[in-house]
C-alpha positions in Angstrom: -20.7 29.8 15.2 -19.0 29.6 11.8 -17.6 26.3 10.5 -13.9 25.9 10.3 -12.4 26.3 6.8 -11.4 23.0 5.1 -7.7 22.4 4.4 -6.5 22.5 0.8 -7.0 19.4 -1.2 -4.1 19.9 -3.7 -1.8 17.2 -4.8 0.9 16.0 -2.4 4.5 17.1 -2.8 6.7 14.6 -4.8 8.9 13.8 -1.7 5.9 12.8 0.3 4.6 10.7 -2.7 7.9 8.9 -3.0 8.1 8.2 0.7 4.6 6.8 0.8 5.3 4.7 -2.3 8.5 3.4 -0.7 6.6 2.4 2.4 4.0 0.6 0.2 6.8 -1.2 -1.6 8.3 -2.5 1.6 4.8 -3.6 2.8 4.2 -5.3 -0.6 7.4 -7.3 -0.3 6.5 -8.3 3.3 3.0 -9.5 2.2 4.6 -11.4 -0.7 6.9 -13.1 1.7 3.9 -14.1 3.8 2.3 -15.5 0.7 5.3 -17.5 -0.2 5.8 -18.8 3.3 2.2 -19.8 3.6 2.3 -21.6 0.3 5.5 -23.4 1.2 4.0 -24.4 4.5 0.8 -25.7 3.0 -1.4 -22.9 4.4 -3.3 -22.1 1.2 -5.7 -19.6 2.9 -2.7 -17.7 4.4 -1.0 -17.7 1.0 -4.0 -16.3 -0.8 -4.5 -13.6 1.9 -0.9 -12.6 1.7 -1.0 -12.4 -2.1 -4.1 -10.3 -2.0 -2.5 -8.0 0.5 0.6 -7.7 -1.7 -1.5 -6.8 -4.8 -3.7 -4.3 -3.0 -0.8 -2.6 -1.2 1.2 -2.4 -4.5 -1.8 -1.0 -6.3 -2.3 1.8 -3.7 1.4 2.6 -3.8 1.3 2.9 -7.6 -1.8 5.1 -7.3 0.0 7.3 -4.8 2.7 8.0 -7.3 0.4 8.5 -10.3 -2.5 10.5 -8.8 -0.9 12.2 -5.9 
């Protein structure tokens, strides 16, 4: 039995990249709001985790635009 051919690994179309980056931007803002709310409420651990989530999601969104 022959193995199935692998799908193409070319870059994503620009429309798909922009859509994924927009979703990442929304999620980044939501994580940042969690961080702010956690800090305001005295929940330092929640604030740090929210801030880390915002940074990582923003980073991946930027990489989606730059690398494809």
